[in-house]
C-alpha positions as CSV (number, residue, x, y, z in Angstrom):
1,M,92.5,82.4,106.6
2,T,91.8,85.2,104.1
3,D,90.2,88.4,105.2
4,P,86.9,88.5,103.3
5,V,86.9,92.3,102.9
6,G,90.5,92.1,101.6
7,A,89.6,89.3,99.2
8,V,86.6,91.2,97.8
9,G,88.7,94.3,97.4
10,A,91.4,92.4,95.6
11,I,88.8,90.8,93.3
12,L,87.2,94.2,92.6
13,L,90.6,95.6,91.6
14,L,91.2,92.6,89.3
15,V,87.8,92.9,87.7
16,G,88.3,96.6,87.2
17,A,91.7,96.1,85.6
18,G,90.4,93.3,83.4
19,F,87.5,95.5,82.2
20,S,89.8,98.4,81.4
21,L,92.3,96.2,79.6
22,L,89.5,94.8,77.5
23,V,87.5,97.9,76.7
24,W,90.1,100.8,76.3
25,P,92.1,99.2,73.4
26,A,88.8,98.6,71.5
27,F,87.8,102.2,72.1
28,L,91.1,103.5,70.9
29,R,90.8,101.5,67.7
30,R,87.4,103.1,67.1
31,V,88.8,106.6,67.8
32,A,91.7,106.0,65.4
33,D,89.3,105.0,62.6
34,D,87.2,108.1,63.2
35,E,87.4,110.8,60.5
36,R,88.3,113.4,63.2
37,A,91.5,111.5,64.1
38,R,93.5,112.8,61.1
39,D,93.6,116.0,59.2
40,A,93.5,116.3,55.4
41,H,97.3,115.6,55.3
42,G,97.0,112.5,57.4
43,R,98.6,114.0,60.5
44,P,97.1,113.2,63.9
45,T,94.7,115.8,65.2
46,R,94.2,117.0,68.8
47,F,91.1,114.7,68.9
48,L,93.4,111.6,68.4
49,T,96.2,113.0,70.7
50,V,93.8,113.6,73.6
51,H,92.2,110.2,73.3
52,V,95.5,108.4,73.0
53,T,96.6,110.2,76.2
54,L,93.4,109.3,78.0
55,V,93.6,105.7,77.0
56,S,97.3,105.5,78.0
57,V,96.6,106.9,81.4
58,A,93.6,104.5,81.8
59,L,95.8,101.5,80.8
60,I,98.6,102.5,83.2
61,I,96.0,102.7,86.0
62,A,94.6,99.3,85.0
63,V,98.1,97.7,85.2
64,A,98.6,99.3,88.6
65,Q,95.2,97.9,89.7
66,L,96.2,94.5,88.4
67,V,99.5,94.5,90.3
68,V,97.9,95.7,93.5
69,G,95.0,93.3,93.2
70,V,97.3,90.3,92.7
71,W,99.6,91.4,95.5
72,W,96.7,92.0,97.8
73,L,95.1,88.6,97.0
74,I,98.4,86.7,97.4
75,D,99.3,88.6,100.6
76,G,95.8,87.7,102.0
77,L,96.4,84.0,101.2
78,L,99.7,83.7,102.9
């Protein structure tokens, strides 16, 4: 029998991961299209670099959430 608190925790991790994996790439596309993303010579600005770094960290955390959520859910079912 599954622990209900564990199942809810696992589902919350999976929902959070799914949300992040859906939202952050779309946000990064908007940032990349922003006029502040590149200078007059077409080189990336700090604006773009900072946002790429933030989105990368968010996606790494989302993948970790996904892995832990799946592991926690499967572990609770066994």
